[in-house]
C-alpha positions in Angstrom: 85.7 170.4 -23.0 87.8 167.3 -22.2 86.6 167.7 -18.5 83.0 167.3 -19.5 83.3 164.1 -21.8 85.5 162.7 -19.3 82.5 163.5 -16.7 79.7 162.0 -19.7 81.5 158.7 -19.8 82.0 158.3 -16.1 78.1 158.9 -16.2 77.8 155.9 -19.0 79.9 153.6 -17.3 78.0 154.3 -13.5 74.9 153.5 -15.8 76.1 150.4 -17.3 77.4 148.8 -13.8 73.5 149.7 -12.0 74.8 152.5 -10.2 72.8 155.0 -11.5 69.1 154.3 -13.5 68.1 155.5 -16.9 66.4 158.5 -15.5 69.1 159.7 -13.1 71.8 159.3 -15.9 69.5 161.4 -18.3 69.4 164.2 -15.5 73.3 164.2 -14.9 73.7 164.2 -18.7 71.5 167.2 -19.4 72.9 169.0 -16.6 76.8 168.8 -18.1 75.1 169.6 -21.5 73.1 172.5 -20.0 69.7 170.8 -21.1 66.6 171.3 -19.4 68.7 172.0 -15.8 66.8 172.4 -13.1 68.9 173.4 -10.2 66.3 172.0 -7.5 65.9 168.8 -9.5 69.3 168.5 -9.5 70.4 169.0 -6.2 67.4 166.6 -5.4 68.9 164.0 -6.9 72.4 164.4 -5.9 71.2 164.6 -2.2 69.4 161.0 -2.6 71.6 159.1 -4.8 75.3 157.7 -3.7 77.4 158.2 -6.8 80.1 155.2 -6.3 83.3 155.5 -8.2 83.9 152.8 -11.3 86.8 150.9 -9.3 84.5 149.6 -6.4 81.2 149.6 -8.5 81.0 145.7 -8.6 79.8 144.2 -6.1 81.8 142.2 -3.7 78.9 139.8 -2.1 80.6 136.5 -3.8 83.6 136.8 -3.0 82.6 137.4 0.7 80.6 134.1 0.0 83.5 132.4 -1.5 85.9 133.0 1.3 82.8 132.6 3.7 82.9 129.0 2.5 86.5 128.3 2.3 86.7 129.2 6.1 84.2 126.9 6.6 86.2 123.8 5.2 89.2 124.6 6.6 87.7 125.1 10.1 85.5 121.4 9.7 89.3 120.2 8.7 91.0 121.5 11.6 88.2 120.1 13.8 88.5 116.6 12.4 92.5 116.5 12.7 92.3 118.0 16.1 89.6 115.0 17.3 91.6 112.2 16.0 94.5 113.3 17.4 92.9 113.9 20.5 91.0 110.3 20.4 93.4 108.0 18.9 92.5 107.8 15.2 88.8 106.8 16.6 86.4 107.2 19.1 86.5 104.9 22.1 83.9 102.2 21.6 82.5 102.8 25.5 82.1 106.8 24.7 78.3 105.7 23.8 77.6 103.4 26.3 76.3 104.2 29.8 77.0 101.7 32.2 74.9 101.3 35.5 76.7 101.3 38.7 77.7 98.6 40.2 78.2 96.2 37.2 81.4 94.4 36.9 83.7 95.0 34.3 84.4 92.5 31.4 87.6 91.8 32.6 86.2 90.9 36.1 83.6 88.5 34.5 86.6 86.6 32.5 88.5 86.0 35.5 86.3 83.3 37.5 87.0 82.0 40.9 88.6 78.8 40.8 86.4 75.7 41.9 86.7 74.0 44.9 89.1 71.2 45.3 87.3 67.8 44.8 89.3 64.4 45.1 86.5 62.8 42.8 87.4 65.6 39.9 90.9 63.9 40.0 92.1 61.5 37.2 91.8 57.9 38.9 95.6 57.2 38.6 95.9 60.3 41.3 92.7 59.1 43.3 94.4 55.6 43.7 97.7 57.4 44.8 96.0 59.7 47.2 93.9 56.7 48.8 96.8 54.4 49.4 98.6 57.4 51.1 95.7 58.0 53.3 95.4 54.3 54.2 99.0 53.6 54.9 100.5 57.3 55.5 103.1 56.3 52.6 103.4 56.3 48.4 104.5 53.3 46.3 104.5 50.8 49.3 104.0 50.1 52.1 105.0 47.4 55.1 103.0 46.5 58.0 103.5 43.7 60.7 100.3 41.7 60.9 100.7 38.7 63.7 104.5 38.4 63.3 104.3 38.3 59.5 106.1 41.3 57.8 103.6 42.0 54.8 104.3 44.4 52.0 101.4 46.2 50.2 101.0 47.8 46.8 98.1 50.3 45.5 95.9 47.9 43.8 92.4 48.9 43.0 89.8 52.0 43.7 86.5 52.1 43.0 83.5 54.2 44.3 80.3 52.6 46.1 77.9 55.8 46.7 80.1 58.6 48.0 82.7 56.3 49.5 85.7 55.1 47.8 86.7 51.4 47.8 90.6 50.9 48.0 92.1 47.2 47.5 95.5 46.5 48.5 97.3 43.3 47.8 100.2 42.4 50.0 103.2 40.0 49.7 105.0 38.3 52.3 108.4 40.0 52.8 109.7 36.7 55.4 110.4 33.3 53.7 107.7 31.6 55.8 105.0 29.3 55.3 102.1 31.9 56.4 103.4 34.8 54.4 102.3 34.1 51.1 100.5 37.7 51.1 97.2 39.1 51.5 94.3 41.6 50.5 93.7 45.2 52.6 90.2 46.7 52.2 90.2 50.3 53.1 86.7 52.6 52.9 87.4 56.5 52.3 85.5 59.6 52.2 86.5 62.6 50.3 88.1 65.3 52.1 88.5 68.5 49.6 91.3 67.0 47.7 92.7 64.3 50.1 90.8 61.7 51.5 89.7 60.5 55.0 90.0 56.7 56.2 86.1 55.4 57.1 87.2 51.9 57.8 90.3 49.8 57.7 90.7 45.9 57.0 94.2 45.4 56.6 93.8 41.5 56.0 90.2 41.1 54.8 91.3 38.3 53.0 94.2 36.5 55.0 96.6 34.7 52.9 97.6 32.9 56.1 95.4 29.8 54.3 97.8 29.4 51.6 101.4 28.6 51.1 101.8 30.2 47.6 101.1 33.6 46.3 97.2 34.1 46.0 95.4 35.6 43.2 92.6 38.1 42.9 90.3 39.6 40.9 87.2 41.9 40.9 83.8 40.6 40.2 80.2 41.5 40.1 78.7 38.1 39.0 77.7 36.8 42.1 76.5 39.9 44.1 75.0 43.3 43.5 78.0 45.3 45.1 81.3 44.6 43.7 83.1 41.7 45.4 87.0 40.2 45.4 87.8 36.4 43.9 90.9 35.3 45.6 92.4 32.3 44.9 95.5 30.4 46.1 97.0 26.9 46.7 98.6 25.1 49.5 101.2 22.7 48.7 101.5 19.7 51.6 103.6 16.5 51.7 101.4 14.2 49.5 99.0 16.4 48.2 98.0 20.2 46.5 94.7 21.7 47.5 93.4 24.9 46.3 90.4 27.4 47.4 88.7 30.6 46.8 87.3 33.4 48.9 84.3 35.5 47.9 84.6 38.6 49.6 81.6 40.9 49.0 82.3 44.9 49.7 79.2 45.8 51.6 78.7 49.2 52.9 79.2 48.3 56.2 82.3 46.4 55.3 83.9 43.2 53.6 81.8 39.9 54.1 84.0 36.7 52.9 82.1 33.6 52.2 84.3 30.3 51.8 86.6 28.8 51.5 85.0 27.4 48.2 87.2 24.2 47.2 88.4 24.6 43.6 91.0 22.2 43.4 92.8 18.9 44.8 95.6 16.7 43.9 97.2 13.5 45.7 100.6 13.2 45.3 101.5 9.7 47.1 101.2 8.9 50.8 98.6 7.6 52.8 95.9 9.9 51.3 96.8 8.4 47.9 96.4 5.0 49.4 93.2 5.9 50.8 91.5 7.6 47.8 94.0 6.7 45.4 95.5 9.1 42.7 93.1 11.7 42.2 92.7 15.3 40.8 89.9 17.2 40.9 89.1 20.7 39.6 85.9 22.8 40.4 84.7 26.0 38.8 81.5 28.4 39.7 78.4 28.0 37.2 74.7 28.6 37.5 75.4 31.9 39.1 72.0 33.3 40.6 73.1 36.9 41.6 72.8 37.3 45.4 70.9 34.1 45.6 73.1 30.9 44.6 75.7 29.3 42.6 77.2 25.8 42.2 80.9 24.6 41.8 81.1 21.7 39.1 84.0 19.5 39.7 85.4 17.2 37.1 88.5 15.1 36.8 88.7 11.6 38.9 85.6 12.5 40.4 82.7 14.4 39.3 80.1 16.3 41.7 78.4 19.2 42.1 78.3 21.4 45.4 75.7 24.3 45.6 76.7 27.4 47.8 73.1 29.1 49.0 73.2 33.1 50.4 72.0 33.0 54.1 72.1 36.7 55.7 75.2 38.3 54.2 77.4 35.4 52.9 77.4 32.4 50.5 77.5 29.0 52.9 77.4 25.6 51.2 74.2 23.4 51.2 74.2 20.3 52.9 77.5 20.8 55.2 81.2 20.4 54.4 82.5 20.2 51.0 83.2 16.5 49.7 86.1 17.5 48.2 89.1 16.8 50.1 91.7 19.1 51.5 95.3 18.7 52.7 
């Protein structure tokens, strides 16, 4: 009897779990109770219906879905960790960039070739030093013998006329003599890489032999379109002092001097003082018309004006010799 009740409880659980339909439950129930038992029907039902034990009646599909989702998450996490370890924590920037062939890399483009050496790009003091070395084969100072006089040259000034550099180098006499007052040298140079080549040399472009005191010089562009040198000195005689200037235009062909231009006179006794009397005259240039003419106006014990006019490539006094005396 207990076996029948146990079997009924089991059928009840199968129906509640959905393993048996209501019709199948009733058939099995009548079979157990002995009501309306049809052997053919019972046999037909048992052949087509699978009786599942109540321990495995609950579907495992949700469990499989959960486990599958957990496995997918774990696989993704492992993939990310492996990718980070291999790629150093980030993907290389160039991984998605396709470079065409024969294209220089960024490093190659950053390292530009050094520009060709050009002495004109150097600071002017360095240009002056290299120009003096090219002209005299020495740095700082240079010593030359000219007509028995020893002259010591120094770097003076460097400037450019077109594609040529012009070097001005004043010199002082090394010996104690009347004709060793000094001079000014002029060199024309052309650039050659980071050096100069001498294109023209005038070691005594303005001779100091006309003066026996050190002359003074300056650059000027007041008289000519091209740069010029105005050098002025004095000659001390026994009974007078005379001053004069030389205006040297630095043309493309070379230095062109004009003068002497009388700028000062003073008698100091002697025969000239008896003839001319005590005389002191000072002159200065004025009324300058560039490349055409200029006046020298004298003041002091005598007042007069002399005009210099450009003829050809140099200035000459209008009317011939100057009326200002010299020693």
